[in-house]
N, C-alpha and C positions, 0 to 999 in steps of 0.2 A: 600527421596532417601537414600539407604543403601550403605555404602562404601564397595567396593570389588576390588580385583586386576584385571585389564583389561587383556584380552587375547592379545597375541603378534601379532595375525593375524587379528586384528580388521579392519573393514571398517572405514576409517577416513572420517568424515563429517565436511566440512569446512563451518561454519555458523550455528547458533542455532536459526534461525527463523522458520517459519512454514514449509518451504520446508525441512530444515535439520531435524527438529523434526519428520516430517511425515516419512522421509526416515529411521531415526533411529528406530522409533516405528515399522515400517514394517519389517525391518531386524531383530530386536530383537525378534519379534513375531515368526520368522521363524528360530530362533536358531543361528543367525549370530552375533558375537560380534561386537560392535560398539564403536566409540569414537567421541564425538561431540566437536569440537574446536570452541570457540566463542571469538571474540575480546573484546566484551563488558563485563561488570560485571554482566550481566543478560541474560536470554534467551528471545526470542521473536522477535528479529530483529526490523523490522518496525511495529510490533505490540507491543504497549506499552501503558498500562492503568495507569494513575496517579490519586491518591487520592489528588486532588488539595489542599483542605483545611486540609487534614489529619484527617478528622472526620468521615470517612466511609460513607459520604453522597454525595461526589463530585467526584466519579470515572468517569474520562473522557478519552476516547481513543485519544491519541495524534497522532496516525498513522491510520492504518486501523480501520474503525468504522462501516461500513455497511455490511450487507449480502444481495447481490443482487440476483435477480431471486430465492428467497428463496425456492420456491416450488420444484425446481429441484437442489438446491445447497446442496452438501454433507456436507459442514460446518454447515449449518442450522440443518440438520438432526442429525449430530453428537452431537451438543450442545443440541438440543431439547430432544434427547434421554437421555442425561446425567442429565436432570432436570433443565438446565438453563432456564431463562425466556427471551424470545425474543419478541420484540414489533414492531408494525408497525413503520416505520421510522418517526422521527419527522420532516422530510423535507416535508412540505405540500405545494407543489407549488401553488395550486389554492387558498390557504389562505394567500399567501405572501403579505407583505406590502413593499412598495418602498418609500424611502425618497430621495428627490432630493436636493443635497447640494446647487445647484445654486439658487433655489427659497426658500430654507430652509423650504420646506413644504413636507408633505406626499402626494403621489398621491392618488386620489380618488379611490374608490373600482372599478368603471368601468374601469378606465385607467389601474389599476393594473391587473385586470382579463384579459384585452385585451393584455397587454404586455406578461403575462405568457402564454396565449393561442397562441400568435404568436411564442413564444419561442418553445413550443411543436411542432407546425406545421413545423418550420424550422429544428428542430432536425429530424423530420420524413423525410423531403426533403433530408437531408444529408445522409440518408441511401441508396440513389440511387448513382450509380457510375457515375463519370463524368471525361472526359479527357480534359476539357476546362480550367483548372486552374493549376497553378504551386504550390499553397499552399492553406491551409485551409483559410488563411487570404484573399487571392484573392476571394475565393469562397463565403465566408460570406459577403465580401464587396459588391459583385455583388448581393447577396441575399437581403441585407438590402436596396439597392437602393440609389438614389442620396441624399435624404434629410431624413435620418432616425431619429426617435425620440431618445433622449438621453438614455432613459431606454431600448430601443430595442438594441442599440449598446452595452450597458453595460451588459445586461443579456446574450445575445448570446455569446459575446466574453468571459466574465467571466466564464460562465457555461461550455463552451467547453474547456477552459484552465484548469478548475478544474477537469473535467471529464477525460481529456487525459493527463494532466500534463505538456504539453509543450506550448510554445508561438505559436500562430496561424501562424505567419510568417514562422516557422520552422516545422509545422505539415503538414502531407500528406493531400491533398485535399479529399482523399477517406478514411480518418481515421475511419469514422463511417459507411462506405459502407457495406451493407450486402453481405455475401458470397465472399468478396474480399480477406480477409486474412485467414491464417490457424487457427487462434483462433476463438472461437465462439463469436457471438455478444450477447448483452443483449436481452433477450426474454421479458423483461418488465412484469414479472409475480409477481412483488411485491418486496419490500425491507424492511428489518427489522434491528433493532439494538438489542444489548444484554444488559440486565440489569446487571450492574457491569462491562461491557466491555469485550473486547476480551482477557483479562488476564485469563478468565475462560477457553478459548480454550488452551492457553499456559499451564495452569495447567493440563488440560486433556491430552495434547499431551506429556508432559514431565513426567507425573506420573510413567510410566513404567521404566524410566531410573534410574540407580543407580548413586550415587555420583561420583564414579570412571569412569563413562561413559560420564561425562560432564566436560570439562576443560574450565573455564572462564578466561578472561583477557589475552588471547593468540592470538595476531594478526598474522595471517599467512602471510609470506613473500615469501615462495618458495615451489613449489610442484615439486618433481622429480620422474620420472618413469624409472625403470631399462630398458635398451635397449636390454637386453638378457632375453629371456622368463624364463630361469631357475634361474635367479638371485634372491637372497634373501637379503633384503626385496624387494618386487616388487615396493612399493611406499614409499616415504619419504616426510613428511611435516615438514617444518622448520618455526619457528616463530621469531618475532622481539626480543624476549627475549633470543634467542639462543637455545631454546628447540627443540628437534628433536623427531618426532613421526613416527613410522613405521607401515605399514599396507598392506593389500592385494589390496585395491582399494581406490580411493578418490572420494567423491561426493562433488562437489563444488556448494554451494548454496548462495554465496555472491551476493548482489545486482548488477545490471548491471553497476551502477555508479562506483563500485569498479573495475570491469573488464575494464571499459573504461579508468580508471586512471592507469591501469597496475600496481596496487599496489602489485599484486602477480606475481612472475616470474614462468613461466612454463618451465621445462627442461625434454625433448625437448620442443621447443616452440609450441604453439597452431597452428593448420593448418591455412593457409592463409584464407580459406573460413570462418572459425570461427572468426578470427580477424576482417575480413571485416564486417561481420554481426554485431559484437559488436559495431563497430564504426558507422555503418549506422543507427542502431536503436536509437531512441531518449530516453533520460532519463530526466524526468521532475522534477519540483519543486512545492511542495504543503506543506504549513505549517499551523499551528493552534495557535491561542491565546485562551487559556481556562481561564474562569473566573467563580467564584462562589460568590453568593450574599446572603444577608439576605432575600430580597424580590424580586419577579419577576417584577420589575418596568416597564419592557418593554411590559407587557401584558395589553390589554384593558380589558380582562376578566381574573382575577387572577387565575382561574382554567384551562384556556385554553392555552397550549403552543403555542408560536408564533415565526415564523422565519421571517427574514426581510433583505432587502438590503439597503445599503447606496451608492447612485449613486454620485460619486465625480465630482468635477468641476475643471479642464476639465475631460471629461469622460476618464477613463482608466480601464482596467480589474483588479479588485481587488478580491472580493469574496463575502461572505455572512455570516450573523449571524444565527446560528442554536441553538434553545432552546433544550438543551439535558437533561433538568431536569428529564423527565420521565424515563431515563435509568441511572441516576447518583447514584442510590442506590447501595449498595455493592453486592446485589444478589437478587434472587427471593423473591418478597414480600416486600423488603426493600425500604423505601421512599428515594427519592433523594432531595438534596437541589436545590434552583434555580441556574441553571448553563447555561452559554452561551459558545459557541465556535465561534470564528471568523476564518473562513477557507479561505485561499487565495492561488493563484497560481503564477507561473512564477517569474517575477522580484520582485513583492511584497513579494512573499514567501522567496526569497533569502535575501531580506532586513530584514524581520522578523527574520530569522535564525541568521543573523549577528548583529542585533540590537534589542535584546529582550526588553530591558527597554524602548527604544523609541517606539517600536511596541505597547507595553501595553499602553503607554501614548497616542498614536494616537488613539487606539481603544476606550479608555475611553473618549477622547475628542469627538470622533464621537458619542458615545452613549449619552453623555451629550447634544450634539447639537440636537439629535433626540428626547430626552426625558427630556427637561429642567426642567419640573415641578416635575418629579418623580425620576430622576436619583439619585443613591446612590453609594458610593465607594464600590469596591469589598472587600470581605473577603480575597481572595487569588487569585493569577494569576500564569500562567505558559505558556511558549512558547515552541513549538517544534523547533528542529534544525536539521532536516534530511539533509538539503542542506549543512551544514557546518560540519557534522559528517564524519570522515574518514571511518566509517563503513557502510555508505550508499551513501553519495555524491549526494543526491537527494531523490526523493520520489518513482516514479514508471515509468515504460517504456511506450513509445508511438511510433506510426509509424511516423517517421520524413519524410521530403520531400525526403530524400535519401533512406528510407527503401523500400525494395522490398518484395513482397509476397514470403514466404519461409524463410526469415531471422530468424524469431522466432523459426521455426522448426530446422534450422541449429544451433541456439544457444543452443538448448536442446540436441543435438546429442552427444554421447560419443566420446572421442578422445583417442589417445595413445593405440590403439588396445583394447579399452573397459576398460582400467585401470582408466581413469578419466571420471566421469559422471557429468552431469550438471542438476541442478534443480533450480526452483525459479519462481517468477511471470512473468519474461520476457520470459520464455520457454513456450510460449503460443500455443503449438501444440495441438489443440483440446479443450482448456479451455480458458476462457476469460482472456485477457491480463491484468496484473497488479492487480488482486484481490487475496484474500486469498485462495479461492477454487483452483485457478490456481496454486498457490504455493504448496498447499497440494497435489494435484493430480500429479504434476511434481515430487515431492519428492517420492511418491509411485512408480511412473514410473521408476525413477532411481534405487530405491531399487529392483524393480522387475528385472531390467537388471542385477544387481549384483547377485540376486538369480538364474537367468538363467545360469550365468557363473559358479556358484558354483554347480549347478545341474549336470554339465558335469562330475564333479569329486566327487560329494557327492549326489548321487541319492536318498539316504534315509533321506535327511534333513526333519525336521518337517515342517508342514504347519501351518500358522496362520489363 
């Protein structure tokens, strides 16, 4: 990025994640000056790829990792066209292994296939709308029956809480229902991961920006909009460091957790409908423990990646182990080291974020109990901490028991006569909630709204 002096009438973009970068890229391509303000010391937001061992063979996504419905996903096509290597997801549900802590034994192949098959069938059943239950917990409890198997309880609860991010007790019973919400549902057309991680997308999205168009380490505290149309400047953003930025519009792309915490003061305040939607929508917790090893000791076939579950005693929703070795290389054609991620949701995720050393110790103890003959210590480990970060306060949005159809669209609507616009993975009007494509499309949508307002006074603006 090349340093240059920013224009005084820049569009101010609060947040340097995918939504903020896509808005900035779209505006700049159309000749509109931009300034991206990011509280962290890096771009990407909840997209963050770490080289765990620092050897270029253990690149692991600590936040967003998958590209869902990749045949129709604009993120996939953007990366694919750039030359990135994308691979079928290493989550191979019908090749899963399940270890039961109570018996200290692996379930047999038939029992494992049966459990995974029932999980898929129950997911399909949840796509139908129902008015019989107050929460997802009530609905899945009825679905499991009076005496469910331990693995069935664990799989259904854990996978739903990982997929949606919130505890089943606080999740809407129709969270998976088709044509119920304003965001699109998964079409199940395939899922891929990126060799080298989502950092390649961050590089691609930020490449057009100059050094002077990105300000890091500036936590936004206040956004003020002039109440007189002719006032100058129209918009002011103030940070915790006491820095003041002026611009024509503000695009707010911070995570829903930050809006819920009211970390940013809006002057004048946000409309009541927007504030109510912010509070009704859920914001969940998902964390990862990433580990890299010398040998893939968890595989029965050294050349075949293997994913697996550890069913605890007593049964509680935790998560799963994913063999991410095939995508841990630095880029197309590069080999990855043997790498695992343990991904978990809700209360377990919050514990991981607050207790990383204890979380690593627990994960290693579980691995040693599952593979007592072959276990080896890791070369390096790292934990995510989205739940405890003031710049995220969680992982991604979901439909809570209080959420109403239309709330996600309200969240994405402009306020203050169009001077403040909103984008991000929670603004799921027409795109799947909580994923990278949703963030990217919402950023472009906010940028287009700004371009439309400029077109009224600047009809000859260039087009990207």
